[in-house]
C-alpha positions as CSV (number, residue, x, y, z in Angstrom):
1,M,30.3,-114.4,86.2
2,V,30.2,-112.2,83.4
3,V,28.1,-108.8,83.7
4,A,28.7,-106.7,80.7
5,Y,27.5,-103.6,78.7
6,C,24.6,-102.8,80.0
7,S,24.3,-99.0,80.2
8,A,21.1,-99.2,82.0
9,L,22.2,-101.1,84.8
10,E,22.5,-99.5,88.5
11,I,22.0,-102.7,90.9
12,L,23.2,-105.9,90.3
13,F,21.0,-107.8,93.5
14,P,17.9,-105.0,93.4
15,D,15.5,-106.9,94.8
16,D,17.4,-106.7,98.7
17,S,13.8,-106.7,100.2
18,D,15.0,-110.3,102.7
19,M,17.7,-107.7,103.6
20,E,15.9,-104.9,105.5
21,S,15.7,-106.1,109.0
22,G,19.4,-104.9,109.6
23,D,20.0,-108.5,111.0
24,V,23.8,-109.3,110.5
25,E,23.4,-112.4,109.1
26,K,21.1,-112.2,106.1
27,D,23.4,-109.0,105.0
28,K,25.3,-111.2,103.8
29,A,25.2,-113.0,100.3
30,S,27.6,-116.0,99.7
31,H,28.4,-117.4,96.3
32,P,30.4,-120.6,96.8
33,L,31.0,-121.9,93.8
34,L,31.7,-118.6,92.3
35,K,34.9,-118.9,90.7
36,K,35.2,-115.7,88.3
37,F,33.5,-112.6,88.6
38,F,34.1,-109.7,85.6
39,L,32.1,-106.1,85.7
40,S,33.0,-104.6,82.2
41,D,30.9,-101.5,80.9
42,L,28.3,-100.7,83.5
43,P,28.2,-96.8,83.0
44,K,25.0,-96.6,85.5
45,L,26.1,-99.5,87.9
46,S,26.3,-97.9,91.8
47,S,25.7,-100.7,94.1
48,F,25.8,-105.1,94.3
49,S,22.6,-104.2,96.2
50,G,20.1,-101.6,97.8
51,S,21.5,-102.3,100.5
52,D,24.9,-100.6,101.8
53,S,25.4,-103.1,104.6
54,L,25.6,-106.4,101.6
55,V,28.5,-108.5,102.3
56,V,29.4,-111.2,99.6
57,D,31.5,-114.2,100.5
58,W,32.9,-116.1,97.6
59,L,34.2,-119.1,99.0
60,S,35.6,-120.0,95.6
61,A,36.3,-116.9,94.3
62,E,39.7,-116.6,92.2
63,S,39.4,-113.9,90.3
64,L,38.1,-110.5,90.7
65,K,37.9,-108.4,87.5
66,V,36.2,-104.4,87.3
67,R,36.4,-102.3,84.3
68,G,34.3,-99.5,83.2
69,C,31.8,-98.8,86.3
70,P,33.1,-95.2,87.9
71,N,30.3,-95.1,89.5
72,L,30.3,-98.1,91.4
73,K,32.0,-97.2,94.9
74,R,32.4,-100.0,97.2
75,L,32.8,-103.8,96.8
76,P,30.7,-105.7,99.1
77,L,33.5,-108.2,99.8
78,G,33.9,-110.1,103.1
79,T,36.9,-111.2,104.8
80,H,36.6,-114.8,103.7
81,S,36.8,-113.6,100.0
82,V,39.9,-111.9,99.3
83,P,42.7,-114.6,100.5
84,K,41.4,-117.1,97.9
85,L,41.7,-114.3,95.0
86,E,45.0,-114.7,92.7
87,E,43.4,-112.7,90.0
88,F,42.3,-108.6,91.0
89,G,42.1,-106.8,88.2
90,I,40.6,-103.2,87.0
91,S,41.2,-100.7,84.4
92,D,41.3,-97.0,86.7
93,Q,43.6,-97.0,89.5
94,E,41.9,-93.6,90.8
95,W,38.9,-95.4,90.7
96,F,40.5,-98.0,92.7
97,N,41.8,-95.4,95.3
98,K,37.9,-93.7,95.5
99,L,36.6,-96.9,96.9
100,E,35.2,-97.0,100.1
101,W,35.8,-99.7,102.2
102,D,34.3,-100.7,105.6
103,D,37.3,-102.8,106.7
104,Q,40.6,-101.4,105.6
105,R,42.5,-104.8,105.5
106,I,40.2,-106.3,102.5
107,K,41.6,-102.7,100.4
108,A,45.2,-103.9,101.7
109,E,45.0,-107.2,100.6
110,L,43.5,-106.3,97.2
111,Q,46.4,-103.8,96.4
112,T,48.8,-106.7,96.7
113,L,46.9,-108.7,93.8
114,L,45.9,-105.7,92.0
115,V,46.9,-105.8,88.1
116,L,45.8,-102.3,86.1
117,E,44.6,-104.2,82.9
118,V,44.2,-101.7,79.5
119,K,41.0,-102.0,78.2
120,C,41.2,-103.7,74.5
């Protein structure tokens, strides 16, 4: 999945009306077939959804790359997503250092995979 060059995009999944109940199970999203996810040049992107409690489990995820998303403050990764990742690429180390995490173990695991990529 590639989401790129959308200068006005602020939220990836804007309809989060099903997640307003506060029910933990409803605050999870699962994309079992998604293997590669690439976010690029999304200057206004600030969130995956309108809910800060959204957690996404990408059970088959192999690659996650984030480039040019300076306003994105958190990656809603579930603990089941990270162990399967083989590649995590970013374009800005300072951006990664400022990300907010509910679970510091996820950040630590991502750091072991971290590759700083130069924008072409």
